[in-house]
Residue, then its C-alpha position, 0 to 999 in steps of 0.5 A: x910681459x916677459x922677462x926680455x922687457x926687463x933687461x937692460x937695454x944694452x943687453x937686449x941689443x947685444x941679444x939681437x945683435x948675437x941672433x944676427x950674427x948667428x943666423x948670418x954664420x948658420x946662413x953662410x954655412x948652408x950656402x958654402x955647405x960642408x963639402x971640403x975637397x975631393x980626396x986625392x987618394x980616390x980610385x984603385x990602386x993595384x985593383x984596391x980601393x983606398x983603406x978607410x981612415x980610422x974615424x968611423x965615417x967610412x965602409x969597404x968591402x976590400x982588406x978592412x977591419x971588422x968596424x969598417x967592414x961591409x959586404x960587396x954587392x954580388x950579381x948573376x947577371x952580366x956585367x953590362x946588366x949589372x951596371x945598367x940596373x946600379x946606374x938606375x939604383x944611384x939616379x933613382x937616389x937623391x942629391x948624386x953627382x956622378x964624377x967617373x964610370x968607366x968599365x971597372x970603376x965608379x966614383x959617385x958624390x952624395x951630398x946630405x940634405x941639411x948640412x950638405x955634407x959630401x961623401x965619396x962612394x966607390x965602386x969597382x966591379x971584378x967581373x972575374x968574381x961576379x961582384x962588386x967592391x965598394x967604399x963610402x967615407x964622408x969627406x969631413x968629420x969624425x962621426x957619420x952616425x952610420x950615413x955610409x953604412x946605411x946608405x951602402x946597404x940600401x944600395x945593396x938591397x935596391x940593387x938586389x930587388x931590381x935584379x930579382x925582378x929582371 
């Protein structure tokens, strides 16, 4: 027989209790998610998106240090067509929630599948330069394992493909 049956009775019950407790904690964590509260620094201030924090879980296309820098999205068609294409790209992605969509600024929440972390993604449309500045940042934690950068590259790639086809 296994070693579990050879353990003292008190230890077996303690181990079962500990296993159930850990399961309950993980379940509650999963239900409540890892959303954190919406940051207060989101949005445009003097035509700038917020700077990234020191942590590596953020990317930004405006005035950023090299570790957070990402290229903006450039477009060739009309701003209206550009927004339609970008809107299609965003709505085709899983676990998105559009918070703000106005003439020059969009804020979208992306929720990770397993631990339900929320990342805040912002787009700033600069029509005079035919580009879209972007920012993507995790609400909680320090590391994001490159998720924000990969997401923004995927959005850019899908946008460019659809823009070329239209």
